[in-house]
Each structure stands twice: as structure tokens, then as C-alpha cells.
KOLSE-499767 format. One record per residue: x, y, z of N, C-alpha, C in turn. Coordinates in steps of 0.1 Angstrom, whole numbers, plus 2048, in hexadecimal, padded with zeros to 3 digits. Example, Ala and Ser with C-alpha at 12.3 -4.5 7.8 and 13.67 -1.06 7.14 Angstrom:
! residues 2
8847C784E87B7D384E8847DF84E;8807EA8478897F584788180084F;
***
This chain:
! residues 303
53E99D82F54499182A54899181B;53F99881354299A80554E9A2803;5509AC80B55C9B580A5699AD80D;5679A481757399C81B577993810;56D98D80956F9837FE57698A7F3;5729977F057799F7E55869A27E8;5899A57F55979A87F95A099C7F7;59A9907FA5A29847F95A59817EA;59B9847E259C9817D35A598A7CC;5A79967D15AF9A07CA5BE99B7C8;5C59967D35D29917D15D39867C7;5C997D7C75C89727BD5C89777AF;5C09827AD5BF9887A05CD98D79B;5D49937A55E19997A25EB98E79E;5EB9837A55F39787A25F0972794;5E39717915DF96C7845E4976779;5E398377C5E898D7725F798B76F;5FF98977A60D98877961097B771;60A97077460C96476C60996675E;5FE96D75B5FA97074D604978746;60A98274D61498A747621982744;62597974D63097174B62E967740;62296273F61F95873561F95E727;61C96B72761B97271A629976714;63497571C64197971864697070D;64D97670365396E6F966196A6FD;6679626F567595E6F767E96A6F6;67B9736ED68397F6EC6829886F8;6769886FF67599070B67D98A716;67D97C71768597572169497771F;6989777126A697970F6AA987713;6A19917116A499F7146A59A0723;69C99A72B69D99A7396AA99473E;6AE9897386BB98273C6C798B739;6C699272D6D199B72A6D29A6733;6C69AB7376C69B77416CB9B274E;6C89A57526CD9A075F6DC99F75F;6E299A7536F09987526F79A6752;6F29AF74C6F89BD74C6ED9C8749;6EB9D07546E29DB7536E99E8751;6E99ED7456F19FA7426ECA0674A;6DFA0674D6DAA127546DFA12763;6DDA0776A6E2A067786F0A02779;6F69FE76E7049F976D7069ED777;6FE9E37766FF9D777E7019CB776;7089C177C70A9B47757059AA77F;6FB9A277A6F59987826EF99E78F;6EA9AA78D6E39B17986EC9B87A2;6F99B879F7029BE7A870B9C97A1;70E9D37A87179DE7A37259D97A5;72F9E079E73D9DD7A07419DD7AE;73C9E77B67409E87C473B9DD7CC;72E9D87C97289CD7D07309C07CD;7349BE7C073C9B37BD74A9B37C3;7509BE7C475D9BF7CA75C9BC7D9;7529C17E07519BF7EE74E9B07F1;7459AA7E974299B7EC74E9927E9;7569967DE76198E7DA76C9907E5;76E99C7EA77799E7F5774996801;76799680476298F81076698080F;76397A80376596B801774969801;77C9727FB78B9707FB790970809;78C97981179197981F78C96D827;77F96982477995E82B781951828;78394E81B78A94181879994281B;79F94E81A7AD94F81E7AE94B82D;7A594F8357A594C8447A393D846;79A93783E79892983F7A492183B;7AA9258307B691E82B7C2920835;7C392C83B7CD92E8457CB926852;7BF9248567BC91C8627BF90D85F;7BB9098537BE8FB84F7CD8F884E;7D59028487E39008477EA900855;7E590985E7EA90986B7E88FC873;7DC8F78727D88EA8787E18DF873;7E38DE8667EC8D48607FA8D6865;7FF8E286680D8E586A80F8E0878;8058E38818068DF88F8068D0890;7FD8C98887FD8BB88880A8B4883;8108BA87981C8B58738288B687D;8278C08868318C28908328B7899;8268B089B8268A58A482A89789E;82C89789183088B88A83E88B886;84487F88585287D881852876873;85987C86A85A87585C86286885D;86886586887185986886B84E870;86385187A85D84688384F849886;845840884837842887836846896;82D84F89982B8548A78248498AF;81A8428A98138378B081582A8A9;81A8208B081C8138AA8168088B2;80D80C8BB8088028C47FE7F88BE;7F97FC8B27EF7F48AB7F57EC89F;8027ED89E8097E58938097D6896;8057CE88D8057C088F8127BA88D;8147AE8928217A788F8227A5880;82E7A287B8317A286D829797865;82679B85982079285082B78D846;82778583C83178083382B780825;83378081B82F78080D838777805;8337717FA83B7687F283F76F7E5;84A76A7E084F76E7D28537617CB;85075F7BE8497697B683A7697B9;8347757B58267777B782177C7AA;81B7737A2817777795808775793;8027697967F47677947EE7637A1;7EE76C7AB7E97697B87F175F7C0;7EB7577C87F374F7D17F27407CC;7F273F7BF7F37317B97FF7327AF;8097297B28157287AA81471B7A2;81171C79580F71078D817711781;81E70677D8267057718286F676E;82D6F47628316E675E8406E675C;8476DD7638566DD76385B6DB755;8546D374D8596D073F8556DB735;84E6E573984B6F07308506FD735;85C70272F86270E73485971A733;84F71A72A84772672983E728735;83B71D73C83271E74883A723754;84772175584E72576185773175E;85973575286274074F85E74D755;85175075584C75D75C85075D76A;85075277185475177F863754781;86B74F77887975177887C75F776;87676676C87877476987477D775;86977977B86578178786E780792;87477479487D77279F88A77979D;88F77979089C78078D89A78F78F;88E79478B88C7A278D88B7A679C;88579E7A38847A07B289179F7B9;8997967B58A67937BC8B179C7B6;8AF7A57AD8B97AE7A78BF7B77B2;8B77BB7BB8BC7C47C68C57BD7D0;8C57AF7CF8CC7A77D98D97A27D2;8DC7A67C68E97A17C08F57A57C9;8FE79C7C990A79D7D29117AB7D0;9137AE7C491A7BB7C19127C77C6;9057C77C48FD7D27C88FD7D37D7;8FD7C87DE8FD7C87ED90B7CC7F2;9157C87EC9237CC7F09257DB7EE;91F7E17E49217EF7E19197F87EB;90D7F37EE9047FC7F59037F9804;9057ED8089037E98169107E381D;90F7E182A91B7DD8319197CF837;9247C983B9247BC8429217BE850;9187B78569147B88649177AC86C;9167AD8799197A288290C79A883;90D78D87F90278487F8FD78188D;8F077F88F8EB77A89C8E77858A6;8E87928A28E479C8AB8DE7A88A3;8D57AF8AA8CE7BA8A48D87C58A0;8D67CB8958DF7D68908D87E3894;8DA7E78A18D47F38A68DD7FF8A3;8D880A89D8DF8158998DA8228A0;8E38288A88DF8348AF8E08418A7;8E284C8AD8E38598A78D685F8A4;8D686A89D8CA8718998C1869890;8B48698928AB86188A8AB86587C;8B08718798B087686B8BD871863;8C686C86B8D38678648D085B85C;8D785A8508D584E8488DB84284F;8D383784F8D782B8568DE82184C;8E78198518EE80F8498E6803849;8E77FB83E8E07EF83C8E97E383B;8E57D88408ED7CC83F8EC7C5831;8F67BE82D8F67B78208ED7AB821;8E57A98188DE79C8168E1798807;8EB7908058EF78D7F88E77827F2;8E57837E58DD7797DD8E376B7DE;8F076A7DF8F675D7E08F37567ED;8ED75C7F78E97558038DD74C800;8D674E7F58CB7467F28CF7397EB;8DC7387E88E372C7E28DB7267D6;8D571A7D88CE7147CC8C271C7C7;8BD7257CF8B272D7CB8B673B7C6;8C273D7C68C774B7C28C674D7B3;8C67437AB8C674479C8D374A796;8DE74979E8EB74F7998F1745790;8F37387958FA72E78D8F1729782;8E47267868DB72177C8CF72A77C;8CE7347728C373E7728B5738772;8B472C76D8A672676B8A271E778;8AB71D7818A871478D89E71A796;89C72779589372E79F88572A79C;88272379287371F79086E71779B;8767107A38717087AE87570D7BB;87971A7BC87D7207C887472C7CA;86F72F7D586673A7D886D7437E3;86F74F7DF8757587E986A75C7F3;86E75D7FF86475F80A86976B812;861776812866782818860785826;86878982F86478C83D86179B83E;85679E8438527AC8458437AD845;83E7B98448307BB84382A7B6835;81D7B58348177B282881B7BC81D;81C7B98118207C180682E7C6808;8367BE80E8457C080F8487CD817;8407D18208437DC82884A7D7835;8517E083C8587DC8488527E4854;8527DE86084E7E586C85A7EC872;8597F98728648018778667FE886;8737FB8898777F98968747EB89C;86E7E289386A7D58988767CC899;8777C58A58827BB8A787C7AD8A8;87C7A689E87579989E87C78F8A7;8747868AD87A77B8B487F77E8C2;87F78B8C688478E8D38927898D6;89B78B8CD8A87868CF8AC7798C9;8A27718C48A47648BE89F7658AF;8A77618A68A376189889675A895;88E76088C88175B88888375087D;87E74587F88073A87587373886C;87573086286A72E85886871F857;85B71A85685970C85384D70C849;84C70184184270083783B6F2839;82F6F18368286E483781B6E582F;8156DA82C8086D98257FD6DF82E;7F66E98297EC6EF8317E06E5834;7DB6E08297D06D682B7D26CA821;7D06BE8267D26B381E7DD6AA823;7E26A281A7EC69881D7FA69E81F;80069D82A80D6A382D81869D824;81669181E82068B815821692808;81769B8058176A37F88236AC7F8;8296B08048346B880483E6B180D;8486AA8078506A180F85E6A8813;8626B180B86F6B780E8706C6809;8756CE8128776DC80F8856E0814;88D6E780C89A6EC8108996FB811;89F70181C89E70F81F8AC71581C;8AB7218178B87298158B573881A;8BE73D8218CA7378278C772A82F;8D27238318D17158358C8713842;8C971C84B8C171A8588B371F856;8AF72584B8A172984989D734853;8A573D8578A27478618A575585B;89F75F8628A276D85F8AB772869;8B77758658C277986F8BE786875;8C17878828BE79388A8C57A0885;8D079E87E8D87AA87A8D17B3870;8C67AE86A8BE7B68608B37BF867;8B37BE8748A97C687C8B07CE887;8AA7D988B89D7DE88789E7E687A;8927E88748917F086888E7FF86C;89480986589381686988A81F860;88481985687C82084D883824840;87B825835881827828888835826;88583F82F88B84C82D89A84B831;89D84583C8AB8448418B183783E;8AA82C83D8AF81F83A8AE81C82B;8B58258238B28268158B781980D;8C18138118C680780A8C27FA810;8B97FA8198B57EE8208AE7E5817;8B27D88178AC7CD8108A87C281A;89B7BF81A8967B682489C7A8822;89F7A182D8A479382C89A78A826;89F77F82089677581989976781F;88F75F81D89175181F88B74A813;89374280B88E73C7FF88B72D802;8807287FD87C71A7FE87E7127F1;8857077F28876FE7E687E6F27E9;8736F17E186B6E57E38706DA7DB;8786D17E187F6C77DA8776BB7D7;86C6B97DF8646AD7DD8556B07E0;84E6B47D68406B87D88386B07CE;82C6AC7D28246A47C98216AB7BC;8236A47B18226A97A48146A879F;8106B17958036B178F7F86B179A;7FA6B97A47F06BA7AF7F16C87B5;7E56CD7B97E56DA7C07E86D77CF;7F46DD7D37F86DB7E17F76E87E9;7EE6E97F27ED6F57FA7F86F5805;80070080580C70080E80A70C817;80E70A82380F71582D81D716832;82372283083072583682F72F841;83472C84D83273485983F73985F;83E74586584974A86D84774587B;85374188285273C88F85D743898;8587498A38617508AB8597578B6;85F75C8C08597638CB8527708C6;8457718CA83E77D8C583877C8B8;83A7718B183476F8A48277688A5;81D76D89E80F76889E80D762890;80A75588F80874E8827FC745882;7F374788B7E773D88B7DA74488B;7D97508857CD7588857C6754878;7BA74D8797B474786D7AE752864;7AB75E8697A67698617B0770859;7BD76E85B7C77758547D276B84F;7D27698427DB75F83C7E976583A;7EB77183D7F977783C80077A849;7F977A8547FE77D861807772866;81477486481E76A86981E75D861;81875D85581875184C81375583F;81574C83580F74F82880A741823;7FF74181C7F87358177F7737808;7FC72D8017FC72D7F27FB71F7ED;7F871E7E07F67117DA80170F7D0;8077037D08127007C780E6F47BE;80F6F67B180B6EB7A88166EA79D;81D6DF79E8286DC7958256D078C;8256D277F8226C777682F6C1771;82F6B576D83B6AE76883F6B375A;
***
């Protein structure tokens, strides 16, 4: 038993000796060991490896990561072969169109004082900037006149550039800001399409019947909004502006607008307004989505 205990103790003594030797090393010894590890002139090794060893391991990793990159590139190439840059492959989960208002400066509250130009001038500037693409001369130069009341379906190769129908700013009449540039402060452009002014490629709204717009007080007294004029006069989105073929081929496309002129709204009061799209296939009554087929905003006009 005593011999066995001595044999057990011998390794412990060796460990204690090693710890003692390590503890007795100075910083100069440690620096020397590190220098020797970085470069050993006797064995001609760097970080414990010879030049041949470094070359072999670097060659291995080069081949390994090259193969990985090649496999990734091949997978991406095969996936891209299945996609079209012009039309989404899968559109079965695309929702019906949403809507957006212009001007959009401070969220969905449009507030100003009619007697103080400084309060409504930012809205006027925003509207003029937004409607610049709809100027009559711009539309006449870039787009063509189309037949009203029917979809403008264009055949041919999907990569061919598509023609776009003219939507002239003058169609907005009193809300165009052409004759009276300051008049747009009480007109709100209303754009048809997906949220954030995107379009659904290939979508044909209304199933052959133009989609119309109406506005009403969302909550509260309906008399707070007594009169609204729509421009163009019928307050609809003409079918000739659809379908949309995407920004790559439909390069000059400008989405149709409906402008609302709030001619008789309660002054000095926050009026919550809901403007909705109406037509076949249009959904505008989902409480969890304030943009799906409708837009809700607050209008506050001071005297």
C-alpha cells in the first residue's frame, strides 16, 4: 500500500515542479519563448509550421472555399433561371390594392390655417413636386393617348418596352394647381396602387368596371364633412391605365390619380376621414389594415 501511495504521489510532484518552473519564468523568458514560437531559426518554423506545412494547409483551404463558393454560385444561377426579371413567378399571395395620400408630410394628419400661408405652403410645395411628372407637356412627350373604358393590354415579348397612357395634370382641374398654384392646399391627391405607391403587376381592378372613390367621416358627426368634389369628375380610375407591367418595361408609367376637393369641412376641428375604393374584387373593410382598399387620415383646417 505504501508503494502504491508513493507511485500516486510521484506524478503530483512532477506537476508541482512544472508549475514551479513556469512560475519562476521572467517576462524576458516569456518574450523569448513567444519569439521562438513566431520564428524558430533552428527548425525554420513559423507559428510551429514549416513553409511546406503552411503551403499545404493554405492550398487545402483555398480549394475548400473555392468549392464552397462554386457550389453557392451554381445554386444561385439555377435559382435565377427559374425567375423572371419582368413578372413575379408567384403572385397568389398578393393582396388587393392599397391606397396612399399626397401630400404626406407629417403622418396622416393634414393640418393648417387657411389665413396663414406659412402653415399650408409646405403642402403646396409637396404637391407641386409630386405632380411634376404629370405635367401635360411631360405626358405628351413620353406617353400616348389611349382608348378610355377598356384595359390597355399589350402583347409581345415580356422584355419589350411597354407604352404608357397619358394622365395629364390638367385632368385634376381645380386641384391641379395649374391656374392657381396655391389652390392645392385644400386638395389631396389620392393614388391607386399598393402601399408606398407600388403597383401590382398584371392586376386588373374592378373586373372590367372602373373602381370609384368615396370619402366620409370615419367616426363622429357626418355633417363635419358636407361636400367633396372629385377630379377627374367621375372620381374613378380609368381601366386604360391597367394592367401595369413593372418598372423595367413600363418605364414611363404614371399611376392614375383621383383628387379630392374638400369644399365644406368643419373648421377648427379634427375631422377623421376615410376614403375608400369601391369595385368588384376590392376589399376595404378589414379593421386591422387601414391601407387595404382605403386610407384613413385626419383633416384640420383653421380659419
